Every structure is written in C-alpha cells, then in structure tokens.
Legacy VTK file of the C-alpha trace (Angstrom):
# vtk DataFile Version 3.0
C-alpha trace
ASCII
DATASET POLYDATA
POINTS 298 float
65.802 99.096 79.378
68.788 97.945 81.442
69.488 95.104 79.018
69.351 97.424 76.048
71.700 99.846 77.768
74.350 97.191 78.466
74.454 96.311 74.775
75.078 99.836 73.507
78.189 101.113 75.257
81.918 100.459 75.014
82.369 99.097 78.532
82.359 95.444 79.490
80.143 94.416 82.393
81.592 91.058 83.435
79.362 88.057 83.946
78.983 86.517 87.421
81.999 84.300 88.080
82.825 81.680 90.731
86.584 82.182 90.424
87.097 84.960 93.021
85.478 82.777 95.693
87.166 79.570 94.530
90.526 81.313 94.313
90.211 82.818 97.789
89.346 79.472 99.379
92.152 77.724 97.491
94.697 80.367 98.499
93.638 80.026 102.138
94.011 76.245 102.006
97.412 76.599 100.340
98.588 79.072 103.006
97.390 76.853 105.868
99.115 73.867 104.302
102.357 75.786 103.772
102.450 77.170 107.328
101.628 73.859 109.002
104.113 72.077 106.759
106.933 74.484 107.647
106.160 74.084 111.357
105.737 70.283 111.092
102.344 70.524 112.788
100.792 67.399 111.234
101.749 64.801 108.653
99.018 65.680 106.141
100.235 69.278 105.761
101.943 68.626 102.380
98.678 67.170 101.062
96.747 70.229 102.240
99.310 72.475 100.577
99.065 70.434 97.371
95.281 70.634 97.303
95.391 74.401 97.775
98.047 74.785 95.082
96.028 72.747 92.590
92.995 74.895 93.394
94.923 78.117 92.818
96.357 76.873 89.505
92.942 75.683 88.365
91.432 79.054 89.260
94.133 80.903 87.331
93.709 78.735 84.229
89.912 78.921 84.310
89.694 82.640 85.039
92.180 83.588 82.338
90.415 81.163 80.010
87.219 83.142 80.550
89.077 86.372 79.732
90.378 84.807 76.514
86.834 83.815 75.549
85.629 87.371 76.232
88.326 88.790 73.967
88.463 86.141 71.263
84.895 84.962 70.823
82.475 87.325 72.560
83.907 90.622 71.324
83.751 92.183 74.791
87.189 93.802 74.599
86.327 97.027 72.834
88.919 99.760 72.283
87.911 101.389 75.570
88.229 98.103 77.454
91.628 97.440 75.854
92.825 100.885 76.918
91.837 100.231 80.521
93.470 96.814 80.437
96.670 98.554 79.362
96.370 100.948 82.318
95.981 97.935 84.603
99.062 96.207 83.188
101.114 99.382 83.535
100.106 99.668 87.187
100.900 95.988 87.745
104.404 96.392 86.308
104.864 99.531 88.407
104.026 97.513 91.529
106.597 94.900 90.454
109.179 97.660 90.071
108.614 98.616 93.701
109.260 95.009 94.752
112.685 95.207 93.156
113.282 98.652 94.648
112.933 96.965 98.053
115.555 94.314 97.193
117.970 96.890 95.777
117.391 99.093 98.818
118.277 96.227 101.155
121.376 95.406 99.116
122.735 98.940 98.907
121.860 99.708 102.521
124.165 96.867 103.559
126.751 97.503 100.838
127.192 101.261 101.238
127.103 101.279 105.044
128.819 98.034 106.090
130.246 99.618 109.259
126.817 100.740 110.477
126.108 99.634 114.045
123.152 97.503 112.975
125.231 95.599 110.397
128.169 95.216 112.769
125.896 93.759 115.445
124.329 91.364 112.969
127.766 90.182 111.802
128.846 89.632 115.383
125.770 87.544 116.143
125.304 85.576 112.913
128.790 85.495 111.410
129.986 86.876 108.096
129.571 84.042 105.674
129.230 80.373 104.938
131.217 78.424 107.520
132.209 81.526 109.501
131.665 81.152 113.228
129.715 83.790 115.133
131.945 86.703 116.073
134.757 85.537 113.782
134.673 88.456 111.332
138.299 89.269 110.730
137.594 92.444 108.763
134.425 94.135 110.027
132.853 96.951 108.058
133.734 95.617 104.591
131.572 94.712 101.619
131.118 91.976 100.648
131.517 90.596 104.184
134.807 88.891 104.924
134.807 85.269 103.778
132.328 85.771 100.926
133.548 84.654 97.508
131.374 86.362 94.903
130.615 85.115 91.401
132.827 86.219 88.540
130.398 88.411 86.564
132.178 87.701 83.269
131.338 83.992 83.203
127.822 82.619 83.837
126.249 85.996 84.732
127.489 87.489 81.447
126.205 84.458 79.557
122.780 84.872 81.147
122.829 88.579 80.292
123.442 87.776 76.631
120.719 85.115 76.705
118.154 87.502 78.169
119.051 90.392 75.865
118.774 88.065 72.882
115.356 86.933 74.091
114.298 90.583 74.143
115.095 90.838 70.432
113.233 87.614 69.576
110.055 88.680 71.401
110.256 92.045 69.583
110.605 90.140 66.308
107.496 88.136 67.199
105.587 91.328 68.018
106.485 93.035 64.744
105.669 89.851 62.834
102.211 89.852 64.410
101.677 93.495 63.469
102.513 92.532 59.878
100.180 89.508 60.151
103.146 87.174 59.670
101.906 84.143 61.617
105.033 82.065 61.058
107.292 84.874 62.232
105.129 85.211 65.347
105.464 81.500 66.130
109.213 81.326 65.440
109.883 84.414 67.549
107.849 83.035 70.447
109.516 79.609 70.230
112.989 81.179 70.388
111.993 83.426 73.284
110.558 80.534 75.302
113.684 78.438 74.671
115.971 81.298 75.706
113.904 81.925 78.846
114.149 78.256 79.822
117.900 78.313 79.103
118.313 81.343 81.396
116.556 79.464 84.203
118.781 76.409 83.719
121.965 78.484 83.777
120.836 80.304 86.911
119.998 77.006 88.633
123.490 75.721 87.752
124.996 78.958 89.081
123.095 78.676 92.353
124.224 75.090 92.821
127.869 76.246 92.658
127.539 79.290 94.932
130.303 79.633 97.531
127.862 81.245 99.985
124.395 80.441 101.274
121.146 82.316 101.831
121.462 82.135 105.603
124.167 83.366 107.930
125.192 86.525 106.049
123.497 89.583 104.661
125.263 89.312 101.305
123.798 85.879 100.599
120.345 86.952 101.772
120.231 90.063 99.572
121.864 88.292 96.608
119.469 85.347 96.543
116.391 87.471 97.259
117.131 89.897 94.410
118.352 87.424 91.794
115.956 84.671 92.896
112.946 86.973 92.770
114.021 87.960 89.272
114.489 84.306 88.361
110.909 83.665 89.478
109.777 86.466 87.158
111.689 84.893 84.284
109.892 81.602 84.973
106.500 83.340 85.078
107.313 85.282 81.897
108.364 82.093 80.124
105.040 80.449 81.021
103.223 83.628 79.922
104.937 83.488 76.511
104.376 79.730 76.240
100.637 80.299 76.659
100.851 82.955 73.937
102.604 80.423 71.701
99.794 77.903 72.230
97.261 80.619 71.470
99.164 81.586 68.322
98.939 77.997 67.093
95.213 78.061 67.945
94.791 81.023 65.597
94.364 83.687 68.264
95.669 87.273 68.025
95.216 89.724 65.185
97.305 92.766 64.217
94.700 95.007 65.863
93.746 92.916 68.920
96.440 91.002 70.771
96.490 92.294 74.339
97.551 88.941 75.794
100.701 88.837 73.704
101.349 92.565 74.091
101.283 92.264 77.879
103.590 89.243 77.757
106.060 91.278 75.684
105.848 94.214 78.110
106.466 91.890 81.035
109.428 90.280 79.299
111.061 93.623 78.509
110.580 94.629 82.157
112.365 91.432 83.199
115.204 92.247 80.780
115.717 95.750 82.158
115.686 94.577 85.784
118.334 91.974 84.983
120.637 94.644 83.553
120.482 96.501 86.881
121.057 93.258 88.791
124.028 92.343 86.616
125.672 95.751 86.961
124.925 96.398 90.638
125.125 92.980 92.267
127.438 90.991 90.015
129.833 93.571 88.526
129.904 96.159 91.306
129.786 93.553 94.065
132.658 91.582 92.530
134.672 94.775 92.103
134.117 95.655 95.759
135.330 92.210 96.766
138.461 92.580 94.621
139.270 95.957 96.155
138.657 94.654 99.681
141.016 91.746 99.125
143.614 94.076 97.635
143.438 96.358 100.664
144.033 93.451 103.033
LINES 1 299
298 0 1 2 3 4 5 6 7 8 9 10 11 12 13 14 15 16 17 18 19 20 21 22 23 24 25 26 27 28 29 30 31 32 33 34 35 36 37 38 39 40 41 42 43 44 45 46 47 48 49 50 51 52 53 54 55 56 57 58 59 60 61 62 63 64 65 66 67 68 69 70 71 72 73 74 75 76 77 78 79 80 81 82 83 84 85 86 87 88 89 90 91 92 93 94 95 96 97 98 99 100 101 102 103 104 105 106 107 108 109 110 111 112 113 114 115 116 117 118 119 120 121 122 123 124 125 126 127 128 129 130 131 132 133 134 135 136 137 138 139 140 141 142 143 144 145 146 147 148 149 150 151 152 153 154 155 156 157 158 159 160 161 162 163 164 165 166 167 168 169 170 171 172 173 174 175 176 177 178 179 180 181 182 183 184 185 186 187 188 189 190 191 192 193 194 195 196 197 198 199 200 201 202 203 204 205 206 207 208 209 210 211 212 213 214 215 216 217 218 219 220 221 222 223 224 225 226 227 228 229 230 231 232 233 234 235 236 237 238 239 240 241 242 243 244 245 246 247 248 249 250 251 252 253 254 255 256 257 258 259 260 261 262 263 264 265 266 267 268 269 270 271 272 273 274 275 276 277 278 279 280 281 282 283 284 285 286 287 288 289 290 291 292 293 294 295 296 297
C-alpha cells in the first residue's frame, strides 16, 4: 500500500543518501584544518584542510549529480516539485541579499557617521589608512579616512560594470533561446556569459592588486574589500554555475518546459548584476565623490 501510494502523487520522496553525512564530516575536517593552519598548530594542517576541501567538493558534485539524475532521467521533478524548488531558490537569494545588507550597513555606518566616538577611537588606535601610524589622523571625522586614495570609478570599476551588465543580456539571450528550443543560441549565450564572468574576475583581481589601501588598518579598506570581495566570490560561483549549465547543454539536458538548473543560474546571475550596481554607485562613485569633497575642503 505504501509503495503504491508513493507512486501516485506529485511529491518526490528522496532516496536515502550518504551525502549529508559525508558532507558534514568533510566540512568538519576542512574547518579543523583551516583553524589549525591559521594558528600554525601543526605542520600537517594544510593537508587536513586539503582533504576536507576535496571531500566537500566531491560531496557537492555527487549530490547535485543525483539531483540532475532525478530531474533528467527519473522524472521525479513534477510541476509541484519544481514549484517548491523555485520557492527554495527564492529564499536562498533572499538570504544572500541579507548578507549584502550587512556589508552595506557596515559601510554606511562608518561613512555617514565618521565622527562617531566608536569610529574616532578605532582611528586613534589602528590608524587611518595604509602606512598611517596609530594616532596620526590629521583630519578626524572624515570619510573616506584621511590618507585613503579611492579608486576612480570611471576606469576599471566602470569597465567591470559594463562587462557585468552585458553578461546579463547574454544570459537572458540564452534563456529565451532555450524557451524557443534554439539549442545553438542557448550554447552561444552561455559561452559568452561564462567568458564575461571570467573577464570580470580578472579585472577585479587586477584592480585589487593596484589598490592604494589594504584590508587591515582602516575601516574603509575593511568594508570595501568585504563588500566587493564577497560580491566577487558570488561572481566566481555564478560563473561555475553557468559553466555547469553549459556542459549540461552540450550533454542534451534542459527542455523548454523543464530547465530549473539553468533557470536558477540565470536568477542568481541577475541577482549578482543588481548587487554590483549598488556597489558601483554607493562604494565606488559615492565614496570617490566624498573623497574629492574632503580633499577640496582641506
């Protein structure tokens, strides 16, 4: 009776899987390795970290491979299951939004209230910027802190903005091509999007290597690198996500009516695009303008 019931409803009852247990153990090993490595507790710590990392990556690939098999070959992803997967992806993106809210909150808390007692005390203890001695802040209560030379937003940051916005159009092209069952258009759109995502990462790495400030020693550098670096990590993850979709497209996966894997990758990529626009306007453009005004006032 129970077996008959499981075969005649729209919900998917997942098969027993080893991946939650394997993933948990691997994540624990990776965390132990990372912590002991950072504290230089024993020489084999990097190996422990590497073993845990390999285990986590293997778990991710295997678990998602099982999901692909459920959708592509077993027919387990009914319309009801697809709807609930969409709810899950929406909630996941919402949780990612709150991550970025935290970084923006930290940035604007320091930027809008630079003369606050907490910020003034921190500047006095840690200094105001790269190469600035403790207590040497010549102009307290300014943003960006005195001695910080921000990036010109109209050079590399603008280039990266154009790259990311263009990638948003190419992934949309790929999506519409899939809906029209245009397999070549799907592949070309995904190839262009992956290339543009990789190009964005390369430009950002070049930008970081030429930064006139560091992550440590000043709140501007800390908030800048946390916000833009966290976004850069999302671009890297999104590029890998789309690359997997490209491989699946060449394997003949996805149909106009069932393509959740690609749809979620497109959602994620558009989310990354929108976040970058806020980063560009708030951190690059507004931050550079604040620096220009501060220099003009002094």
